[in-house]
C-alpha positions as a Python dict, from the first residue, in 0.01 Angstrom:
ca = {
    (1, 'M'): (0, 0, 0),
    (2, 'S'): (70, -53, 368),
    (3, 'F'): (-108, -284, 609),
    (4, 'L'): (-154, -330, 981),
    (5, 'D'): (-110, -679, 1123),
    (6, 'P'): (-216, -705, 1488),
    (7, 'V'): (-171, -1084, 1492),
    (8, 'A'): (190, -1055, 1374),
    (9, 'K'): (261, -795, 1641),
    (10, 'A'): (99, -1009, 1913),
    (11, 'I'): (314, -1314, 1834),
    (12, 'G'): (639, -1133, 1755),
    (13, 'L'): (634, -1238, 1390),
    (14, 'E'): (749, -912, 1234),
    (15, 'G'): (1018, -818, 982),
    (16, 'Y'): (1178, -1009, 694),
    (17, 'A'): (1521, -1147, 617),
    (18, 'T'): (1556, -957, 287),
    (19, 'D'): (1506, -600, 169),
    (20, 'T'): (1263, -687, -112),
    (21, 'I'): (905, -604, -211),
    (22, 'G'): (757, -956, -205),
    (23, 'I'): (481, -1095, -425),
    (24, 'G'): (174, -1060, -201),
    (25, 'G'): (-101, -1312, -266),
    (26, 'V'): (-325, -1549, -74),
    (27, 'L'): (-277, -1910, 40),
    (28, 'K'): (-556, -2169, 65),
    (29, 'A'): (-797, -1993, -172),
    (30, 'R'): (-895, -2354, -242),
    (31, 'V'): (-843, -2642, 0),
    (32, 'S'): (-650, -2831, -271),
    (33, 'D'): (-408, -2536, -305),
    (34, 'F'): (-224, -2652, 10),
    (35, 'R'): (-93, -3011, 9),
    (36, 'V'): (123, -3161, 287),
    (37, 'D'): (272, -3510, 268),
    (38, 'E'): (448, -3622, 583),
    (39, 'I'): (791, -3780, 536),
    (40, 'A'): (755, -4052, 798),
    (41, 'T'): (1026, -4220, 999),
    (42, 'S'): (1056, -4596, 960),
    (43, 'I'): (799, -4794, 1159),
    (44, 'S'): (861, -5163, 1231),
    (45, 'L'): (553, -5363, 1138),
    (46, 'D'): (468, -5675, 1335),
    (47, 'S'): (155, -5884, 1278),
    (48, 'R'): (136, -5942, 1655),
    (49, 'G'): (167, -5572, 1737),
    (50, 'R'): (-86, -5401, 1963),
    (51, 'F'): (-138, -5092, 1746),
    (52, 'T'): (-279, -5037, 1398),
    (53, 'V'): (-66, -4833, 1156),
    (54, 'A'): (-264, -4626, 904),
    (55, 'R'): (-175, -4371, 639),
    (56, 'I'): (-458, -4121, 651),
    (57, 'T'): (-537, -3842, 403),
    (58, 'L'): (-748, -3558, 540),
    (59, 'T'): (-917, -3287, 334),
    (60, 'N'): (-1005, -2972, 528),
    (61, 'W'): (-977, -3141, 871),
    (62, 'E'): (-809, -2994, 1180),
    (63, 'T'): (-594, -3276, 1320),
    (64, 'N'): (-728, -3268, 1678),
    (65, 'K'): (-1091, -3257, 1567),
    (66, 'F'): (-1032, -3549, 1332),
    (67, 'C'): (-880, -3749, 1620),
    (68, 'N'): (-1181, -3673, 1840),
    (69, 'N'): (-1412, -3788, 1562),
    (70, 'L'): (-1209, -4103, 1496),
    (71, 'A'): (-1195, -4189, 1868),
    (72, 'K'): (-1573, -4154, 1892),
    (73, 'R'): (-1626, -4384, 1591),
    (74, 'L'): (-1388, -4642, 1739),
    (75, 'G'): (-1524, -4613, 2093),
    (76, 'I'): (-1180, -4543, 2240),
    (77, 'S'): (-1013, -4261, 2432),
    (78, 'R'): (-874, -3977, 2222),
    (79, 'N'): (-542, -4038, 2400),
    (80, 'R'): (-510, -4380, 2228),
    (81, 'I'): (-444, -4217, 1889),
    (82, 'F'): (-86, -4109, 1814),
    (83, 'F'): (62, -3892, 1538),
    (84, 'A'): (382, -3697, 1474),
    (85, 'G'): (245, -3347, 1420),
    (86, 'T'): (-63, -3133, 1367),
    (87, 'K'): (-116, -3011, 1011),
    (88, 'D'): (-293, -2714, 857),
    (89, 'K'): (-674, -2745, 854),
    (90, 'R'): (-761, -2588, 518),
    (91, 'A'): (-541, -2830, 326),
    (92, 'V'): (-503, -3180, 194),
    (93, 'T'): (-273, -3361, 437),
    (94, 'Q'): (-134, -3713, 446),
    (95, 'Q'): (36, -3860, 752),
    (96, 'I'): (85, -4172, 962),
    (97, 'F'): (-141, -4243, 1260),
    (98, 'I'): (-83, -4514, 1523),
    (99, 'I'): (-417, -4627, 1667),
    (100, 'D'): (-478, -4846, 1972),
    (101, 'A'): (-760, -5043, 1807),
    (102, 'T'): (-795, -5347, 1583),
    (103, 'Q'): (-724, -5322, 1210),
    (104, 'H'): (-1075, -5443, 1138),
    (105, 'K'): (-1240, -5164, 1340),
    (106, 'V'): (-1017, -4894, 1189),
    (107, 'A'): (-1077, -5021, 835),
    (108, 'Q'): (-1455, -4998, 887),
    (109, 'V'): (-1448, -4629, 980),
    (110, 'E'): (-1603, -4399, 722),
    (111, 'I'): (-1570, -4023, 773),
    (112, 'P'): (-1637, -3761, 503),
    (113, 'D'): (-1320, -3627, 333),
    (114, 'V'): (-1104, -3890, 504),
    (115, 'E'): (-913, -4172, 330),
    (116, 'I'): (-774, -4446, 555),
    (117, 'E'): (-511, -4692, 426),
    (118, 'I'): (-419, -4971, 669),
    (119, 'L'): (-45, -5045, 660),
    (120, 'G'): (-30, -5315, 929),
    (121, 'R'): (34, -5348, 1302),
    (122, 'T'): (319, -5242, 1527),
    (123, 'H'): (438, -5234, 1888),
    (124, 'Q'): (563, -4875, 1839),
    (125, 'K'): (397, -4550, 1935),
    (126, 'I'): (492, -4219, 1774),
    (127, 'G'): (492, -3873, 1926),
    (128, 'F'): (530, -3508, 1828),
    (129, 'G'): (825, -3450, 1596),
    (130, 'N'): (868, -3822, 1531),
    (131, 'H'): (895, -3776, 1154),
    (132, 'R'): (1167, -3665, 913),
    (133, 'G'): (981, -3369, 770),
    (134, 'N'): (708, -3270, 527),
    (135, 'R'): (678, -3229, 151),
    (136, 'F'): (466, -2930, 44),
    (137, 'T'): (289, -2828, -274),
    (138, 'I'): (136, -2484, -223),
    (139, 'I'): (-27, -2236, -461),
    (140, 'V'): (-7, -1860, -400),
    (141, 'R'): (-297, -1687, -578),
    (142, 'G'): (-345, -1319, -659),
    (143, 'C'): (15, -1193, -655),
    (144, 'C'): (33, -813, -655),
    (145, 'H'): (268, -517, -623),
    (146, 'P'): (293, -320, -297),
    (147, 'D'): (62, -56, -451),
    (148, 'G'): (-210, -321, -500),
    (149, 'T'): (-184, -359, -877),
    (150, 'P'): (-170, -717, -1010),
    (151, 'M'): (163, -884, -1091),
    (152, 'T'): (213, -1069, -1416),
    (153, 'E'): (353, -1422, -1410),
    (154, 'E'): (691, -1291, -1524),
    (155, 'E'): (700, -1023, -1254),
    (156, 'A'): (599, -1266, -978),
    (157, 'L'): (851, -1530, -1088),
    (158, 'N'): (1129, -1269, -1116),
    (159, 'E'): (1058, -1128, -771),
    (160, 'S'): (1047, -1481, -622),
    (161, 'E'): (1386, -1556, -775),
    (162, 'N'): (1517, -1222, -644),
    (163, 'I'): (1407, -1312, -291),
    (164, 'R'): (1556, -1659, -321),
    (165, 'E'): (1892, -1512, -426),
    (166, 'K'): (1889, -1251, -148),
    (167, 'L'): (1806, -1518, 111),
    (168, 'K'): (2105, -1714, -19),
    (169, 'F'): (2328, -1407, -1),
    (170, 'S'): (2224, -1298, 350),
    (171, 'L'): (2172, -1637, 520),
    (172, 'G'): (2323, -1909, 300),
    (173, 'E'): (2198, -2163, 46),
    (174, 'G'): (1851, -2297, 130),
    (175, 'L'): (1816, -2115, 465),
    (176, 'F'): (1537, -1897, 605),
    (177, 'P'): (1450, -1754, 949),
    (178, 'N'): (1306, -2031, 1164),
    (179, 'W'): (1004, -1830, 1283),
    (180, 'I'): (735, -2015, 1477),
    (181, 'G'): (425, -1978, 1262),
    (182, 'P'): (79, -1843, 1351),
    (183, 'Q'): (-64, -2198, 1372),
    (184, 'R'): (115, -2241, 1706),
    (185, 'F'): (-77, -1946, 1851),
    (186, 'G'): (-420, -1987, 1691),
    (187, 'S'): (-449, -1834, 1346),
    (188, 'G'): (-662, -1518, 1357),
    (189, 'R'): (-694, -1546, 1737),
    (190, 'P'): (-353, -1578, 1904),
    (191, 'V'): (-509, -1723, 2218),
    (192, 'T'): (-288, -2019, 2309),
    (193, 'A'): (3, -1813, 2444),
    (194, 'E'): (-232, -1599, 2656),
    (195, 'V'): (-390, -1914, 2799),
    (196, 'G'): (-43, -2055, 2863),
    (197, 'K'): (62, -1749, 3065),
    (198, 'H'): (-240, -1793, 3294),
    (199, 'V'): (-169, -2166, 3333),
    (200, 'L'): (191, -2089, 3428),
    (201, 'N'): (62, -1844, 3688),
    (202, 'G'): (-172, -2112, 3827),
    (203, 'N'): (-479, -1908, 3734),
    (204, 'F'): (-698, -2167, 3561),
    (205, 'E'): (-1008, -1950, 3586),
    (206, 'Q'): (-847, -1685, 3366),
    (207, 'A'): (-698, -1955, 3141),
    (208, 'V'): (-1042, -2102, 3069),
    (209, 'L'): (-1221, -1767, 3037),
    (210, 'T'): (-950, -1644, 2800),
    (211, 'Y'): (-984, -1956, 2584),
    (212, 'L'): (-1360, -1917, 2575),
    (213, 'S'): (-1396, -1544, 2531),
    (214, 'M'): (-1080, -1376, 2398),
    (215, 'E'): (-1173, -1166, 2096),
    (216, 'G'): (-1032, -1273, 1761),
    (217, 'F'): (-958, -1077, 1447),
    (218, 'E'): (-1213, -1109, 1166),
    (219, 'E'): (-1406, -1390, 1339),
    (220, 'N'): (-1742, -1504, 1205),
    (221, 'E'): (-2032, -1306, 1346),
    (222, 'D'): (-2178, -1600, 1541),
    (223, 'V'): (-1840, -1681, 1698),
    (224, 'A'): (-1782, -1317, 1791),
    (225, 'L'): (-2132, -1300, 1947),
    (226, 'F'): (-2065, -1616, 2151),
    (227, 'R'): (-1733, -1486, 2285),
    (228, 'K'): (-1875, -1142, 2367),
    (229, 'Y'): (-2166, -1302, 2553),
    (230, 'I'): (-1922, -1484, 2781),
    (231, 'R'): (-1717, -1168, 2834),
    (232, 'D'): (-2034, -985, 2938),
    (233, 'N'): (-2214, -1262, 3129),
    (234, 'G'): (-1961, -1528, 3220),
    (235, 'P'): (-2008, -1902, 3151),
    (236, 'C'): (-2379, -1980, 3154),
    (237, 'E'): (-2647, -2194, 2990),
    (238, 'E'): (-2734, -1920, 2740),
    (239, 'A'): (-2371, -1903, 2628),
    (240, 'L'): (-2369, -2279, 2565),
    (241, 'E'): (-2679, -2242, 2349),
    (242, 'L'): (-2504, -1968, 2148),
    (243, 'A'): (-2191, -2178, 2087),
    (244, 'P'): (-2153, -2265, 1715),
    (245, 'K'): (-2142, -2641, 1670),
    (246, 'W'): (-1783, -2643, 1541),
    (247, 'L'): (-1652, -2492, 1867),
    (248, 'G'): (-1638, -2835, 2025),
    (249, 'F'): (-1364, -2764, 2279),
    (250, 'E'): (-1539, -2449, 2401),
    (251, 'S'): (-1872, -2630, 2432),
    (252, 'R'): (-1711, -2910, 2632),
    (253, 'M'): (-1544, -2666, 2870),
    (254, 'L'): (-1867, -2471, 2918),
    (255, 'K'): (-2069, -2786, 2985),
    (256, 'H'): (-1814, -2895, 3245),
    (257, 'L'): (-1846, -2560, 3424),
    (258, 'L'): (-2224, -2578, 3420),
    (259, 'D'): (-2212, -2930, 3571),
    (260, 'N'): (-1922, -2843, 3804),
    (261, 'P'): (-1940, -2471, 3895),
    (262, 'D'): (-1601, -2307, 3958),
    (263, 'D'): (-1402, -2620, 3860),
    (264, 'Y'): (-1187, -2429, 3614),
    (265, 'L'): (-900, -2677, 3641),
    (266, 'G'): (-1135, -2957, 3537),
    (267, 'A'): (-1271, -2742, 3255),
    (268, 'F'): (-919, -2678, 3126),
    (269, 'K'): (-850, -3053, 3130),
    (270, 'N'): (-1128, -3095, 2873),
    (271, 'L'): (-879, -2975, 2614),
    (272, 'P'): (-679, -3258, 2451),
    (273, 'N'): (-346, -3323, 2623),
    (274, 'N'): (-146, -3202, 2325),
    (275, 'L'): (-346, -2877, 2308),
    (276, 'Q'): (-291, -2822, 2682),
    (277, 'L'): (81, -2858, 2622),
    (278, 'M'): (62, -2630, 2319),
    (279, 'T'): (-50, -2342, 2542),
    (280, 'I'): (283, -2365, 2725),
    (281, 'H'): (477, -2406, 2402),
    (282, 'A'): (302, -2099, 2259),
    (283, 'A'): (410, -1885, 2554),
    (284, 'Q'): (768, -2000, 2496),
    (285, 'S'): (732, -1944, 2123),
    (286, 'I'): (647, -1575, 2155),
    (287, 'V'): (980, -1530, 2334),
    (288, 'F'): (1161, -1706, 2051),
    (289, 'N'): (994, -1498, 1778),
    (290, 'K'): (1059, -1172, 1962),
    (291, 'S'): (1420, -1272, 2019),
    (292, 'L'): (1466, -1354, 1650),
    (293, 'N'): (1300, -1028, 1548),
    (294, 'H'): (1517, -823, 1789),
    (295, 'R'): (1826, -993, 1650),
    (296, 'I'): (1736, -914, 1288),
    (297, 'T'): (1645, -551, 1362),
    (298, 'S'): (1961, -500, 1569),
    (299, 'G'): (2174, -604, 1272),
    (300, 'L'): (2317, -921, 1427),
    (301, 'P'): (2350, -1214, 1184),
    (302, 'I'): (2118, -1507, 1245),
    (303, 'S'): (2281, -1784, 1039),
    (304, 'T'): (2640, -1717, 1147),
    (305, 'P'): (2743, -1688, 1512),
    (306, 'V'): (2884, -1402, 1715),
    (307, 'E'): (3073, -1429, 2043),
    (308, 'G'): (2839, -1533, 2324),
    (309, 'D'): (2597, -1730, 2104),
    (310, 'L'): (2481, -2077, 2198),
    (311, 'V'): (2538, -2301, 1897),
    (312, 'G'): (2426, -2663, 1859),
    (313, 'R'): (2477, -2962, 1631),
    (314, 'I'): (2232, -3059, 1354),
    (315, 'D'): (2150, -3431, 1335),
    (316, 'E'): (2083, -3646, 1027),
    (317, 'K'): (1709, -3552, 1036),
    (318, 'G'): (1791, -3182, 1028),
    (319, 'Q'): (1703, -3140, 1396),
    (320, 'L'): (1893, -2946, 1659),
    (321, 'N'): (2065, -3161, 1922),
    (322, 'V'): (2001, -2933, 2219),
    (323, 'S'): (2235, -3120, 2454),
    (324, 'S'): (2524, -3036, 2221),
    (325, 'C'): (2492, -2657, 2259),
    (326, 'V'): (2812, -2471, 2343),
    (327, 'T'): (2892, -2102, 2396),
    (328, 'V'): (3098, -1938, 2122),
    (329, 'D'): (3410, -1748, 2233),
    (330, 'A'): (3680, -1561, 2044),
    (331, 'R'): (3897, -1872, 2015),
    (332, 'T'): (3626, -2100, 1876),
    (333, 'L'): (3443, -1842, 1661),
    (334, 'P'): (3627, -1911, 1328),
    (335, 'R'): (3586, -2290, 1353),
    (336, 'I'): (3222, -2274, 1463),
    (337, 'T'): (3144, -2022, 1188),
    (338, 'R'): (3281, -2263, 925),
    (339, 'N'): (3071, -2548, 1065),
    (340, 'C'): (2758, -2328, 1061),
    (341, 'Q'): (2826, -2251, 695),
    (342, 'L'): (2862, -2623, 627),
    (343, 'G'): (2529, -2697, 795),
    (344, 'R'): (2678, -2902, 1078),
    (345, 'L'): (2606, -2645, 1351),
    (346, 'V'): (2337, -2379, 1393),
    (347, 'T'): (2283, -2065, 1599),
    (348, 'T'): (1999, -2089, 1851),
    (349, 'G'): (1740, -1880, 2035),
    (350, 'P'): (1551, -1937, 2363),
    (351, 'L'): (1240, -2138, 2442),
    (352, 'P'): (1252, -2051, 2813),
    (353, 'G'): (1175, -2274, 3110),
    (354, 'S'): (1268, -2352, 3469),
    (355, 'E'): (1626, -2438, 3374),
    (356, 'I'): (1659, -2166, 3112),
    (357, 'Y'): (2003, -2092, 2987),
    (358, 'V'): (2062, -1792, 2764),
    (359, 'S'): (2346, -1678, 2544),
    (360, 'E'): (2616, -1438, 2658),
    (361, 'G'): (2713, -1090, 2542),
    (362, 'E'): (2486, -892, 2310),
    (363, 'S'): (2276, -1201, 2231),
    (364, 'K'): (2200, -1245, 2604),
    (365, 'E'): (2062, -892, 2629),
    (366, 'I'): (1836, -955, 2328),
    (367, 'E'): (1706, -1284, 2474),
    (368, 'L'): (1639, -1147, 2823),
    (369, 'S'): (1465, -847, 2671),
    (370, 'A'): (1235, -1079, 2472),
    (371, 'I'): (1149, -1279, 2787),
    (372, 'N'): (1067, -965, 2986),
    (373, 'D'): (875, -804, 2697),
    (374, 'S'): (653, -1114, 2690),
    (375, 'G'): (567, -1077, 3059),
    (376, 'L'): (743, -1402, 3149),
    (377, 'G'): (1045, -1277, 3344),
    (378, 'K'): (912, -1383, 3686),
    (379, 'I'): (746, -1713, 3591),
    (380, 'D'): (908, -2033, 3723),
    (381, 'W'): (757, -2255, 3447),
    (382, 'S'): (626, -2507, 3701),
    (383, 'V'): (261, -2621, 3681),
    (384, 'D'): (189, -2800, 4009),
    (385, 'E'): (-172, -2882, 3916),
    (386, 'I'): (-68, -3057, 3592),
    (387, 'P'): (302, -3148, 3632),
    (388, 'R'): (340, -3274, 3273),
    (389, 'L'): (293, -2912, 3157),
    (390, 'S'): (598, -2793, 3352),
    (391, 'S'): (888, -2706, 3124),
    (392, 'K'): (1263, -2698, 3176),
    (393, 'G'): (1309, -2491, 2861),
    (394, 'T'): (1520, -2558, 2556),
    (395, 'R'): (1675, -2392, 2250),
    (396, 'R'): (1556, -2364, 1890),
    (397, 'A'): (1757, -2308, 1573),
    (398, 'L'): (1741, -1947, 1449),
    (399, 'V'): (1743, -2064, 1088),
    (400, 'S'): (1601, -2368, 912),
    (401, 'S'): (1665, -2520, 572),
    (402, 'F'): (1436, -2577, 277),
    (403, 'N'): (1516, -2827, 5),
    (404, 'E'): (1402, -2914, -346),
    (405, 'L'): (1241, -2572, -400),
    (406, 'F'): (1068, -2541, -737),
    (407, 'I'): (858, -2239, -834),
    (408, 'D'): (638, -2225, -1142),
    (409, 'S'): (315, -2058, -1251),
    (410, 'V'): (-35, -2204, -1273),
    (411, 'P'): (-346, -2060, -1444),
    (412, 'I'): (-570, -1813, -1263),
    (413, 'A'): (-867, -2011, -1124),
    (414, 'M'): (-1211, -1894, -1228),
    (415, 'D'): (-1430, -2169, -1084),
    (416, 'E'): (-1663, -2184, -785),
    (417, 'S'): (-1425, -2386, -567),
    (418, 'L'): (-1246, -2070, -450),
    (419, 'G'): (-1315, -1995, -86),
    (420, 'E'): (-1524, -1731, 88),
    (421, 'K'): (-1231, -1499, 161),
    (422, 'W'): (-1132, -1494, -206),
    (423, 'N'): (-1486, -1431, -321),
    (424, 'K'): (-1521, -1132, -86),
    (425, 'G'): (-1222, -969, -256),
    (426, 'P'): (-931, -769, -112),
    (427, 'T'): (-988, -522, 172),
    (428, 'D'): (-805, -199, 255),
    (429, 'N'): (-579, -395, 489),
    (430, 'S'): (-470, -673, 254),
    (431, 'R'): (-221, -735, -25),
    (432, 'W'): (-356, -941, -312),
    (433, 'H'): (-542, -891, -639),
    (434, 'P'): (-784, -1137, -807),
    (435, 'E'): (-623, -1073, -1146),
    (436, 'G'): (-269, -1130, -1018),
    (437, 'A'): (-47, -1423, -1118),
    (438, 'C'): (-65, -1758, -939),
    (439, 'L'): (258, -1936, -844),
    (440, 'R'): (311, -2293, -724),
    (441, 'F'): (584, -2358, -464),
    (442, 'R'): (711, -2712, -408),
    (443, 'F'): (966, -2784, -134),
    (444, 'T'): (1051, -3000, 167),
    (445, 'L'): (1108, -2892, 527),
    (446, 'S'): (1236, -3075, 832),
    (447, 'S'): (986, -3131, 1114),
    (448, 'G'): (930, -2832, 1338),
    (449, 'S'): (962, -2575, 1058),
    (450, 'Y'): (665, -2391, 909),
    (451, 'A'): (584, -2372, 539),
    (452, 'T'): (382, -2057, 601),
    (453, 'T'): (682, -1873, 747),
    (454, 'L'): (896, -1968, 447),
    (455, 'L'): (626, -1844, 209),
    (456, 'R'): (583, -1532, 423),
    (457, 'E'): (940, -1435, 324),
    (458, 'F'): (827, -1444, -41),
    (459, 'M'): (477, -1299, 2),
    (460, 'Q'): (535, -1022, 261),
    (461, 'C'): (165, -987, 339),
    (462, 'P'): (-61, -991, 649),
    (463, 'L'): (-66, -1323, 832),
    (464, 'N'): (-437, -1369, 762),
    (465, 'Q'): (-344, -1427, 396),
    (466, 'L'): (-125, -1727, 488),
}
């Protein structure tokens, strides 16, 4: 069985770290199959603090849409709610929110599939990445062989252990390629990077029209009809009437354009600030993924350095200290290699910007090729209209670590809680089988790493199954 994966190709997320067959399967067949518990950094509570601290558990909520809903219930700006990272939508997620509202008002909020636990008050805000990591419990259902036949529990467990051992052999204990996952780009519709490219070119009309109308893969019929209508007719009243109710950002942008014709900059600003920034990050992220892919396919190691690499220090939270990056030369290569093996240093790849610095030697050629292949070679990364979206660029670790990995089997589910995709059954361009084994993966990751890209190394399936 072979499959085509246009989303993977579009975002540079191709290839695997091991020469293995994988276990196939599907994630999120049930919402409860994907559990994320944020490992929060310490927050100093103070009864006189301005902000309310809450531990909030969401079931099947996209983080930004939950924040919009919460802000509406509290009667405050969406920008007065702070959190450390967006989580998967079709999941059960638990994380800390800092809210600029009284404890009493927050405690009174009732939203379906939301549990709010008030922890106290604080003077602190938190921002993206301001947590130590995440603890995951994820079930892979419908494991199957590459030819589409179902895997038994024993076969799936054996293949998972084989992959784990080969990852250890090729990269080191507890390491995997630090791909940037499909969530960054828009799962099923890798739109954010395309929007980001238009923003960086100062073309907000194309940025907005792309966000509204870019075709997705396997979108619902009503969503596909809405996007096609805009492609054919432009933003208009009829398009707004066609917009499915859950496309809140699109509806808001369209309404702005109807009230303010040709104000595409204003329409773009209807996106939440963090989503605006994510469009820029997504454009950078395609470069990183392509660079990582080129490096793997060229045969260069990714967890140990070669001459010319930029290598940086790992801090106590498992994060790269970008300011510590140094270029590896022949004299320092043995010492830096040892420190990479000890987990003190890590090889890096580019997230380009106005002050981009790339590696030297063969690594430099790979990185520049990835930048040019992404159509970003001539962009200066400055956004005059919204200066906070301008980016100086940075580096990202080529590998990340997973800890406390436990893999076991769970029974095949036969109840009605399985989702629509599962109930439709496998297609010609998928890799799973309803009679295949179900495995449970438990592990922790540092912030900034993606559980789906770790599981992708085990599953080796199209991204729409993650």
